[in-house]
N, C-alpha and C positions, 0 to 999 in steps of 0.2 A: 677635390682640391683643384686639380687641373681642369676638371669639368666646369667649375665655377669661373675660371678665367675665360673660358670660351663664351660664356653667356653674359658677361659684363658689357656695358655700353662702351662705345669707342671714344667717349669724351675725356678719357685719361691720356696723359702724355706717354710717350715712349719710355721715358725715365720711370714713370709710375709703374708701367707694365713690367719693366725689367726688375724694378724693386720688388714687386709682387712675386715675380717668377723666382727671384733669389730667395725670398722668404719661404716660398712654397718648397723650393728645392732643399733648403736647410731642414725643413720639417720632414720632407720625404727621406732625406738621408738619415736623420735621427730614427725615423720609424724603421728603415731598413736595417740599421745597426741593431736596434732592439730585436727585430725579427731574427737576425743572424745569431745574436746572443741566445735567444730562446731555442733556436734550432740546434746550436752547438751544445747547449746545456743538456738538452734531451739526449743527444747522441753520447755525450760524455757520461751521463748518468747511466745509460744502458751499458756502456762499456765498463764502467766501474762495478756495476752490479754483477756482470758476467765474470770479471776478474775476481771479485769477492767470492763468488760461487766456486770458482776453480780452486782458490786458496782453501776455502772451508772443506770442500770435498777432499782435497789432498791431505789436509790435516787429519780428517776422520779416518781415511783409508790408511794413513801412515802406520798407525799402531797395529792394525790387522795385518798389513803386509809384512811388517817386521816379524811378527809372530809366525806367519806362514813361511817366510824365508828361513827363519831359524829351524823350523820343523823340517823343511826340505834339506837343509844342510846336514842335520843330524841323521835323516833318513838315508841320504846318499853316503854319509859318513860310515854307515854300517858296511858298505861294500868297498870303499876306498878310504885312504887317510882323510881325516877330518879337515886338514888344511886344504887339500885338493878339492874336497867337496865345497868348502866355503869359497874358494877361488872360482870354481865353475859357476856356482849359483850367483855369486857377486857379479860376474861378468854378464850373465844373462839378465839379471835385474837391471844393471846399468844400461844395457842396450834397450830394454823395454822402457825405462825411464826417459832415455834420450828420444825415443820415438814419440812418446806421449808429450814431452815438452815441445818438440818440433810441431806436432799437430796443433797444440794450443796456440803457439806463436803464429802459425799460418792462419788460424781462424781469426786472431786479433788483427792481423794485417788486412783482412778483408773488410773491416769496418770502415765505412766511408765517412770521413770527417768533414768533407766539403759541404758547405750549406747550399746545396743545389737550388732549393726553392728561392732563396734570397737572390742568388745570382740571376736566375731566370727573371724574377720580378724586376731587378735592377735593369736588365737589358730591355725589358718591355717599357719601363718608365723612361729610360734614356731615349728610346725611340719617340715616345710621346713628347718629351721636352724638345728634341730636335725638330719635330714637326711644328711645335709652337714657336720656336725661334725663327724658323723659316717663314712662318705666317706673319710674324711681327716685322 
């Protein structure tokens, strides 16, 4: 598009040139917005998939973990009162769950949602437009 503007003859007025530049810039901005939407959609899709996997894994493990915890409570309950056994095991499980939740949240925070490719392209195109303006 910008390349086409450079090869046209000089028989057009300055107003025509700026009109063409404006039209081309509108098209360029629309294309960049579409690129940003596509880039963000891909990133959000991956993020959603990862969050879904975390939830599904948690739901599947949940039943098994509850059974194991109950067994541990009863096993320790053979040596100390059952209420004390449940309290100790409950505290340990809570600490373990808090650690896993923090690890998952930290991993989600590392996802980069900034459309870096689009930003870089816009910077390059802005430089080209500035060059054309100076030449006109």
